[in-house]
C-alpha positions as CSV (number, residue, x, y, z in Angstrom):
1,M,-0.9,-0.1,-14.8
2,L,-2.4,-2.3,-12.8
3,K,-3.3,-5.4,-13.2
4,S,-7.0,-5.4,-11.7
5,L,-7.6,-1.7,-13.1
6,S,-6.6,-3.5,-16.3
7,A,-9.1,-6.3,-15.4
8,A,-11.8,-3.9,-15.1
9,V,-11.2,-1.4,-18.2
10,S,-11.9,-5.1,-19.7
11,G,-14.4,-6.4,-18.1
12,I,-12.6,-9.3,-16.4
13,E,-13.3,-9.7,-12.2
14,I,-10.7,-10.2,-9.8
15,D,-12.3,-12.2,-7.5
16,P,-16.4,-12.4,-8.5
17,Q,-17.2,-13.3,-4.5
18,Q,-15.2,-10.5,-3.0
19,G,-16.2,-6.7,-4.5
20,G,-14.4,-3.5,-2.8
21,M,-11.8,-1.2,-4.3
22,S,-8.5,-2.0,-5.8
23,L,-5.2,0.0,-5.5
24,A,-5.9,2.0,-8.7
25,D,-8.7,3.8,-6.3
26,F,-6.1,5.3,-4.6
27,E,-4.2,7.1,-7.5
28,W,-3.2,10.6,-7.3
29,R,-4.8,10.9,-3.8
30,Y,-2.4,9.0,-1.5
31,R,0.6,7.2,-1.2
32,V,-0.1,3.5,-0.3
33,A,2.4,1.4,2.4
34,I,1.1,-1.8,2.5
35,I,2.5,-4.3,4.7
36,F,1.7,-8.3,4.1
37,P,2.1,-10.6,7.0
38,D,3.9,-13.3,7.3
39,D,2.3,-16.6,8.9
40,S,3.4,-15.7,12.1
41,H,2.8,-11.8,11.6
42,I,5.9,-11.0,13.8
43,D,7.4,-8.8,10.8
44,A,4.2,-6.9,10.4
45,S,3.6,-6.3,13.4
46,R,7.1,-4.5,13.8
47,Q,6.4,-2.5,10.3
48,A,3.3,-1.5,11.3
49,S,4.7,-0.2,14.9
50,L,7.5,1.8,13.4
51,L,5.0,3.2,10.6
52,L,2.6,4.3,12.8
53,A,4.7,5.9,15.4
54,Q,5.4,8.6,12.8
55,P,1.7,9.7,12.4
56,E,2.4,13.5,11.4
57,G,5.1,11.9,8.8
58,L,2.4,10.1,7.5
59,R,0.0,12.3,7.0
60,E,2.7,15.2,5.8
61,R,3.0,12.7,3.1
62,D,-0.4,12.0,1.8
63,M,0.3,8.3,3.3
64,I,-1.9,5.6,4.2
65,V,-1.4,2.5,5.4
66,L,-2.7,-0.9,4.4
67,E,-2.9,-4.6,5.6
68,V,-3.4,-7.1,3.4
69,G,-4.4,-10.3,4.8
70,R,-5.1,-13.4,3.1
71,S,-9.3,-12.8,3.1
72,D,-9.4,-9.2,4.3
73,V,-7.7,-5.7,4.6
74,K,-7.2,-3.6,7.4
75,A,-6.9,0.1,7.3
76,L,-4.3,0.7,10.0
77,F,-3.7,4.6,8.9
78,G,-6.0,6.8,6.9
79,P,-9.5,6.4,6.0
80,E,-11.1,2.7,5.8
81,H,-11.9,1.9,2.3
82,D,-13.9,-1.9,0.9
83,L,-11.1,-2.9,-0.5
84,N,-10.1,-6.1,-2.2
85,C,-7.3,-8.1,-0.6
86,Y,-7.5,-10.4,-4.1
87,A,-6.9,-7.4,-6.3
88,I,-4.5,-6.0,-4.8
89,R,-2.2,-9.4,-3.8
90,S,-2.7,-10.3,-8.2
91,D,-1.8,-6.5,-8.7
92,L,1.1,-6.3,-6.6
93,D,1.8,-10.0,-7.4
94,V,2.2,-11.0,-3.4
95,T,2.6,-14.7,-1.9
96,D,0.1,-15.5,1.0
97,G,2.3,-16.5,3.7
98,F,5.3,-14.9,3.6
99,F,6.5,-10.8,4.9
100,A,6.6,-8.1,2.1
101,M,6.4,-4.3,2.4
102,M,5.5,-2.4,-0.1
103,L,5.1,1.5,-1.0
104,V,2.9,2.6,-4.1
105,G,3.2,5.8,-5.1
106,K,0.5,8.8,-6.0
107,D,1.0,7.3,-9.5
108,G,-0.2,3.7,-8.9
109,A,3.1,2.6,-9.3
110,V,5.2,0.5,-6.8
111,K,8.5,2.7,-5.6
112,F,9.7,0.6,-3.5
113,R,9.1,-3.2,-1.9
114,T,11.1,-5.5,0.5
115,D,10.6,-8.4,2.6
116,E,12.4,-6.9,5.8
117,V,11.2,-4.6,7.8
118,V,12.5,-1.2,7.8
119,P,12.1,1.9,9.8
120,A,9.6,5.1,8.7
121,S,12.6,7.5,7.8
122,V,13.6,5.3,4.8
123,L,10.2,5.8,3.2
124,F,9.7,9.3,4.1
125,E,13.4,9.9,2.6
126,L,12.5,8.1,-0.6
127,I,9.2,10.4,-0.5
128,D,10.5,13.4,0.0
129,Q,12.7,12.9,-3.0
130,M,9.9,12.2,-6.0
131,P,9.5,14.7,-8.3
132,L,5.4,15.2,-7.0
133,T,6.4,16.0,-3.4
134,Q,9.2,18.5,-4.2
135,T,6.8,20.4,-6.5
136,K,4.6,20.3,-3.6
137,R,6.9,21.9,-1.2
138,S,8.6,24.5,-3.8
139,N,5.0,25.9,-4.1
């Protein structure tokens, strides 16, 4: 269970200065690719370019792409949401200033985590092997 969801259930707030949603609000609706930029932003830009170059693949797999900065969250692909960057960083235990990329499944669990830029095909292949995707494609 995501930390911010646990915190919400127990009445503890992640950051009282910033409201907004956490990743728990996406469960069973979207797979979320999350890019955490490093200080130079070079790897994050490369990763975003690789993912955004495949819009049909993203749509087909019910994906959204987010960039979670130090104090904000940008929707790079998919609908805009009022997201809490502090809750997301807490949920995923990510430190500011270092590049990371993660894939969170529709069940809210982290399915993939890396500190290297990867092609979209890596995520697509992983998603295509997930039981939920297999069920959807056989219907």
